[in-house]
C-alpha positions as CSV (number, residue, x, y, z in Angstrom):
1,M,44.9,5.6,-12.4
2,I,43.7,8.6,-10.4
3,A,40.1,9.5,-10.6
4,R,39.3,13.2,-10.5
5,T,36.1,14.9,-9.7
6,R,35.2,18.3,-10.8
7,K,32.9,20.6,-8.9
8,V,30.9,23.0,-10.9
9,I,28.6,25.5,-9.2
10,C,25.4,26.4,-10.9
11,P,24.2,29.8,-9.7
12,P,20.5,29.2,-9.0
13,A,18.1,31.0,-11.4
14,R,15.3,30.7,-8.8
15,I,15.4,31.3,-5.1
16,L,13.2,29.0,-3.1
17,A,11.6,29.7,0.3
18,A,13.3,28.1,3.4
19,Q,11.4,26.6,6.3
20,P,10.7,29.5,8.6
21,G,12.1,29.6,12.1
22,L,9.5,30.0,14.9
23,A,10.0,31.1,18.5
24,S,7.7,31.9,21.4
25,Q,8.3,33.7,24.7
26,D,6.0,34.6,27.6
27,L,6.4,38.3,28.6
28,G,5.5,37.6,32.2
29,N,3.3,40.0,34.1
30,A,3.0,42.5,31.2
31,D,-0.8,42.6,31.4
32,H,-0.6,44.3,34.9
33,N,2.2,46.8,34.5
34,G,2.4,47.3,30.8
35,R,6.0,46.1,30.4
36,G,7.4,43.0,29.0
37,T,10.9,42.0,28.2
38,I,12.1,39.9,25.3
39,N,15.3,38.1,26.2
40,D,17.5,36.2,23.7
41,L,14.6,35.3,21.4
42,T,16.0,33.4,18.4
43,A,14.7,31.4,15.6
44,T,16.6,29.5,12.9
45,A,15.4,29.2,9.3
46,T,16.3,25.9,7.7
47,A,16.8,24.6,4.2
48,P,13.8,23.0,2.5
49,D,13.3,19.4,3.4
50,P,13.5,17.5,1.2
51,A,16.1,19.6,-0.7
52,P,14.9,21.0,-4.0
53,S,16.0,19.3,-7.2
54,A,18.4,21.0,-9.6
55,Q,15.6,21.6,-12.0
56,E,13.5,23.4,-9.3
57,V,16.3,25.9,-8.7
58,G,16.9,26.4,-12.4
59,C,20.1,24.5,-13.0
60,G,20.5,22.4,-16.1
61,G,17.1,22.9,-17.7
62,G,13.9,20.9,-17.4
63,G,15.3,17.4,-18.2
64,S,18.9,17.6,-17.1
65,T,20.0,15.2,-14.3
66,Q,23.6,16.4,-14.3
67,W,23.2,18.7,-11.3
68,T,22.7,17.8,-7.7
69,V,21.7,20.3,-4.9
70,V,24.3,20.0,-2.1
71,N,24.4,21.9,1.2
72,P,21.8,24.5,0.3
73,V,22.5,27.9,1.8
74,V,19.8,29.6,3.8
75,T,19.9,33.4,4.1
76,V,17.4,35.1,6.4
77,T,16.2,38.4,4.7
78,G,13.6,39.5,7.2
79,A,11.7,38.8,10.4
80,N,8.3,39.3,11.9
81,L,7.6,40.1,15.5
82,T,4.0,39.8,16.6
83,I,2.9,40.2,20.2
84,T,-0.5,39.0,21.3
85,Q,-2.4,39.3,24.5
86,N,-5.3,37.0,25.1
87,G,-5.3,36.2,21.4
88,V,-5.4,39.8,20.3
89,I,-2.4,41.4,18.4
90,V,-1.1,44.3,20.4
91,F,2.2,44.9,18.5
92,C,3.4,43.8,15.1
93,R,6.5,44.7,13.1
94,N,8.2,43.4,10.0
95,Y,11.9,43.7,9.9
96,T,14.2,43.7,6.8
97,G,17.8,42.4,6.7
98,D,19.2,45.8,7.8
99,G,17.1,45.8,11.0
100,T,14.6,48.4,9.8
101,G,11.1,47.7,11.3
102,T,7.8,48.8,9.8
103,A,4.3,48.3,11.1
104,C,2.5,45.1,9.9
């Protein structure tokens, strides 16, 4: 006898927030000459931990236990860049997925 498994994908009815990625970088001597450079600053958003239940993402209704969340996909849709000097915000931009930045 050969046992078969069948994968069925339930498109989520609800999108849940991921864990945000955070990064920090010192801009060096920017307070004396007014210039600072951001080099290779990256942050990685991660899937919620613990992973959401199938019910939380809207698969299978309120009481169904037939679905399991496996390998949640994290999609970054925006970013925020805030630069502070001595605890005061001196620059702030919110960026969308297409790279467009707007003032905070």
